[in-house]
C-alpha positions in Angstrom: 172.7 -195.7 132.1 173.1 -198.0 128.8 174.3 -195.8 125.9 172.8 -196.4 122.7 174.8 -195.2 119.7 172.1 -194.1 117.5 174.0 -192.9 114.6 175.7 -196.2 114.2 172.4 -196.8 112.4 173.9 -195.0 109.2 174.4 -197.3 106.5 175.7 -196.1 103.2 177.8 -196.8 100.2 179.6 -194.6 97.8 180.0 -194.1 93.8 182.9 -192.3 92.1 181.9 -189.3 90.2 184.8 -187.4 88.5 187.5 -189.0 91.0 185.3 -187.9 94.1 183.4 -190.3 96.2 179.9 -189.4 96.2 177.0 -190.9 98.4 173.4 -191.0 97.2 170.0 -192.1 97.9 170.3 -195.2 95.8 173.3 -196.3 97.6 171.6 -196.8 101.2 170.8 -200.3 102.2 167.4 -201.7 101.4 164.9 -204.3 102.8 166.3 -207.6 102.0 170.2 -206.4 102.1 172.1 -208.9 104.5 175.5 -208.0 105.8 177.8 -209.8 108.5 179.3 -207.2 111.0 182.5 -208.3 112.8 183.2 -206.6 116.0 187.1 -206.2 117.2 186.9 -204.9 120.8 190.9 -205.0 121.0 192.5 -203.4 117.9 195.6 -203.6 116.8 198.0 -200.9 117.4 198.5 -200.1 113.5 194.6 -199.1 113.4 194.4 -195.5 113.7 192.0 -193.0 112.3 194.6 -190.8 110.8 194.6 -187.6 109.3 191.9 -185.4 107.3 192.1 -184.5 103.6 192.4 -186.2 100.4 194.7 -189.0 99.3 194.8 -190.6 102.6 195.7 -194.5 103.0 194.1 -196.7 105.8 195.4 -200.0 106.3 193.0 -201.9 108.5 193.7 -205.4 107.4 194.9 -206.2 111.0 191.2 -206.1 112.1 190.2 -209.5 113.8 186.5 -210.2 115.2 185.6 -211.3 118.5 182.3 -212.3 117.0 180.3 -211.7 113.8 176.6 -210.9 113.9 174.0 -210.7 111.2 172.7 -207.2 110.1 169.4 -207.5 108.0 167.7 -204.6 106.5 163.8 -205.1 106.7 160.7 -203.6 105.7 159.4 -201.8 108.9 155.6 -202.2 107.9 156.0 -205.9 109.5 157.5 -204.6 112.7 155.2 -204.0 115.9 155.6 -200.3 116.4 155.1 -199.6 112.5 151.9 -197.7 113.5 154.0 -194.9 115.3 156.3 -194.4 112.3 154.4 -194.6 109.3 156.8 -192.9 107.3 159.5 -195.2 107.9 160.6 -197.0 104.7 163.5 -199.1 106.1 164.5 -200.7 109.4 167.2 -203.0 111.1 168.0 -203.9 114.5 171.2 -203.0 116.8 171.7 -202.3 120.4 168.4 -204.2 121.4 166.2 -201.8 119.6 164.3 -201.6 116.0 165.4 -198.4 114.3 162.8 -196.8 112.2 164.4 -194.9 109.3 163.2 -192.9 106.4 165.5 -192.3 103.3 164.8 -189.8 100.7 166.7 -187.9 97.9 167.8 -185.3 100.7 169.0 -187.8 103.1 168.4 -190.5 105.9 166.9 -189.7 109.0 166.1 -191.7 112.3 162.5 -191.3 113.1 162.4 -193.3 116.3 163.2 -196.5 118.0 161.2 -199.3 119.9 162.8 -201.9 122.1 164.8 -201.8 125.6 166.4 -198.4 125.6 168.0 -196.4 128.3 168.2 -199.3 130.6 164.5 -200.0 130.5 163.8 -203.4 131.2 160.6 -203.5 129.2 159.9 -202.3 125.7 159.7 -198.8 125.2 158.5 -197.0 121.7 160.6 -193.5 121.4 160.2 -191.1 118.7 163.0 -188.9 118.0 162.1 -185.1 118.0 162.8 -183.8 115.4 164.0 -186.9 113.5 167.9 -187.1 113.7 169.7 -186.5 110.5 172.3 -189.5 110.1 173.3 -188.3 106.4 172.6 -185.7 104.1 172.5 -186.4 100.3 174.7 -186.0 98.3 177.8 -186.7 100.6 181.3 -186.1 99.9 184.2 -184.7 101.5 183.6 -181.1 102.7 179.9 -181.7 103.7 179.4 -181.1 107.3 176.3 -180.8 109.6 175.1 -180.1 113.1 171.9 -181.9 114.7 170.0 -181.7 117.6 167.2 -184.1 118.7 165.7 -185.9 121.8 163.6 -188.6 123.3 160.9 -187.8 125.6 158.4 -190.4 126.4 156.2 -191.0 129.4 154.7 -194.8 130.0 152.7 -196.2 132.9 155.0 -198.4 135.2 152.3 -198.4 137.9 152.3 -202.5 137.6 156.0 -202.7 138.2 156.5 -199.9 141.0 152.7 -199.0 142.1 154.1 -200.5 145.5 156.4 -197.6 145.6 153.8 -195.0 145.1 155.1 -194.7 141.5 152.6 -194.6 138.5 154.8 -193.4 135.6 158.4 -193.1 134.1 159.8 -190.6 131.9 162.8 -191.4 129.5 164.6 -188.4 128.5 167.5 -188.2 125.9 169.2 -185.2 124.3 171.5 -185.6 121.3 173.8 -183.2 120.3 175.7 -184.5 116.9 178.1 -183.2 114.7 179.1 -185.0 111.2 182.2 -183.8 109.2 183.3 -185.9 106.0 186.8 -185.1 106.3 188.9 -187.5 104.3 188.8 -189.8 101.3 191.2 -192.3 100.3 192.2 -195.9 100.3 190.9 -198.2 102.9 192.1 -201.9 103.2 190.1 -204.3 105.6 190.4 -208.1 105.4 187.1 -207.9 103.1 189.0 -205.9 100.4 190.4 -202.5 99.4 188.0 -199.8 98.4 188.0 -196.0 97.6 186.3 -194.4 100.4 185.4 -191.3 102.3 185.2 -190.9 106.0 182.6 -189.3 108.4 183.7 -188.2 111.8 181.0 -188.0 114.2 181.1 -186.1 117.4 177.9 -186.6 119.6 177.1 -185.9 123.5 174.1 -187.3 124.8 172.2 -186.4 128.1 170.3 -189.2 129.4 167.9 -188.8 132.4 165.2 -191.1 133.9 162.1 -189.4 135.7 159.4 -191.1 138.0 156.0 -189.7 138.9 154.3 -190.4 142.2 150.7 -188.9 142.9 151.3 -188.8 146.8 155.3 -189.6 147.4 156.7 -192.2 149.4 158.7 -190.9 152.5 160.2 -194.3 153.1 161.9 -194.3 149.6 162.6 -190.5 149.5 160.0 -190.3 146.8 158.4 -186.9 146.6 155.1 -186.1 145.3 154.9 -185.2 141.5 157.8 -185.3 139.1 161.5 -186.3 140.1 164.8 -187.9 139.0 164.5 -191.3 140.1 166.4 -192.1 143.1 169.3 -194.8 143.1 167.7 -196.8 145.7 164.3 -197.0 143.8 166.0 -197.2 140.4 167.7 -200.7 141.7 164.6 -202.0 143.1 162.5 -201.6 140.0 165.1 -202.3 137.5 165.7 -198.7 136.1 168.9 -196.8 135.5 169.2 -194.0 138.1 170.7 -190.3 137.8 171.6 -188.2 134.7 174.5 -189.4 132.6 176.1 -186.9 130.2 178.5 -189.1 127.4 180.4 -187.8 124.9 181.9 -190.2 122.0 183.6 -190.0 118.6 183.3 -192.2 115.8 184.9 -192.5 112.4 183.0 -194.0 109.7 184.3 -195.2 106.1 181.9 -195.8 103.2 182.6 -197.2 99.7 181.0 -198.5 96.6 178.5 -201.2 96.8 178.9 -201.6 100.6 175.1 -200.6 101.7 176.7 -199.7 105.2 179.6 -198.5 106.9 182.7 -200.5 105.9 184.2 -199.8 109.4 182.9 -197.8 112.4 186.1 -197.3 114.7 185.3 -195.7 118.2 187.9 -193.7 119.7 188.5 -192.0 123.0 187.3 -188.2 122.0 190.3 -186.8 123.8 193.2 -188.2 122.0 191.5 -190.5 119.2 193.0 -193.4 120.5 191.2 -196.6 119.1 188.5 -198.1 121.5 186.9 -200.6 119.1 185.9 -201.4 115.7 183.0 -203.0 114.0 183.5 -203.7 110.3 181.9 -205.5 107.5 183.4 -209.2 107.7 183.2 -212.5 105.4 182.3 -215.0 108.4 183.7 -217.9 106.0 187.1 -216.4 106.8 186.8 -216.3 110.7 190.0 -217.1 112.4 190.5 -220.2 114.3 188.8 -220.0 117.9 186.1 -217.6 116.7 182.8 -218.8 115.9 179.7 -216.9 114.0 177.1 -216.1 116.7 174.2 -218.6 116.6 172.0 -215.7 116.9 172.9 -211.9 117.2 171.6 -210.6 120.3 169.7 -207.8 118.5 167.5 -210.5 116.7 165.9 -211.7 120.1 162.9 -209.9 121.2 160.7 -211.0 124.4 157.3 -209.7 124.5 155.1 -208.4 125.8 156.5 -206.7 128.9 154.7 -206.6 131.2 153.5 -210.2 130.2 149.9 -211.7 131.6 149.3 -214.9 130.3 152.5 -215.8 128.3 155.8 -214.5 127.0 156.7 -214.5 123.5 160.2 -215.1 122.4 160.5 -214.0 118.5 164.1 -215.1 116.7 164.8 -213.5 113.6 166.7 -216.0 110.9 166.4 -219.1 113.6 169.8 -220.9 113.0 169.8 -223.7 115.5 168.6 -224.7 118.9 168.4 -222.5 121.7 166.6 -222.3 125.5 165.0 -219.5 127.4 165.2 -219.8 131.2 163.2 -217.7 133.6 164.8 -216.9 137.2 162.9 -215.4 140.1 164.3 -212.4 142.4 166.1 -215.3 144.5 168.0 -216.5 141.6 166.0 -219.7 141.3 165.2 -221.0 137.9 161.4 -221.2 137.6 160.8 -222.4 133.7 162.9 -223.5 130.7 161.7 -223.9 127.2 163.3 -224.6 124.1 163.2 -222.1 120.9 162.2 -224.6 118.2 160.3 -222.0 116.1 160.9 -218.2 114.8 158.4 -217.3 117.8 157.7 -219.6 120.9 155.0 -218.8 123.7 156.0 -219.4 127.1 152.8 -219.7 129.5 153.3 -217.6 132.9 150.5 -219.9 134.6 151.9 -220.6 137.8 154.1 -217.6 138.2 153.8 -215.2 140.9 153.6 -211.7 139.8 156.8 -210.1 139.8 160.1 -209.0 138.0 161.7 -212.3 136.6 165.4 -212.3 134.8 165.4 -214.4 131.3 168.6 -216.0 129.8 168.6 -217.3 126.2 171.3 -219.8 125.9 172.5 -221.7 122.8 173.1 -225.3 122.5 176.6 -224.9 122.9 176.3 -223.3 126.1 176.8 -219.7 124.7 174.8 -216.8 126.5 173.1 -215.1 123.6 170.8 -212.7 125.6 169.8 -211.5 129.2 167.3 -209.3 130.2 164.1 -208.6 132.5 160.5 -209.3 132.2 157.6 -208.3 134.5 155.0 -210.9 134.9 151.4 -209.4 136.1 148.8 -212.2 135.5 
């Protein structure tokens, strides 16, 4: 089951107050702020989280990106699911979902997500209840808090799974999160050196996908009523099955005028061994052999899903030419369309009802995004 690291949606910077680094409401990124985020999937051995306490030195100058993507803070009022989150005042997209966030003098809260979450092959609008606290203000060394919240949303999937006797799916996730701002010191990354604080974040999530059948289906092992989705059925209709428990640990550093974390270091929660890093980067200084992505994967949205007459492809910040191709269940390509505008409409006329795979490819052949779309004419 796909894991969305929701606490990665924290974007803060710090100001110096009497020698300490303190984070306030004014320091959070605002609509119109744009950053470049590098992704280093094989970090150098010299990059370690280090000890807690003040006066620390972190030299992360050896970070090298495998790719760089754009991260754009936007006004959520212009997004499709804003009506479900009317108190949201900032949003950005990561991992295939729009995050609807409220920032205030008290802190930053995640109100919900809208997109392809928890392995769903179609967009899901998912409130987070209660809202997940991402940061408390003012934030400085010694501040710590715990947070428990959940996603629990039921959607109609009868068009997709009615032939199996299923009419609804329930996506359920419980978050247990602990923040501990435990260190302060000098942080060096390829972009520069900063006086920074560090937030240690431990999170456990429990994901499950349920289905509802009014009458059951003995052939596929589906009982009447609600049940966890059987693995066989999950594979047929494009959902993840079973219950997944995941425990993660991330260290995130914040400093003056960064508007977002400077470094997000994911580590093995058992021994703190680095597993990967995302960090603010300058795309003009990319090493040889690394290209800036034509599109960030999370800037491409395919909707509606299910689709009736057309499939729309929306690309934020179009930077060049790309193509979307549809493939049927046998792997046969059934259509191909050039993406030449920020939103392209693709007719589904002539396509039989069913599940299709889509692939978005840049003009240089780079695969930008894949996914599934259900056609129900």
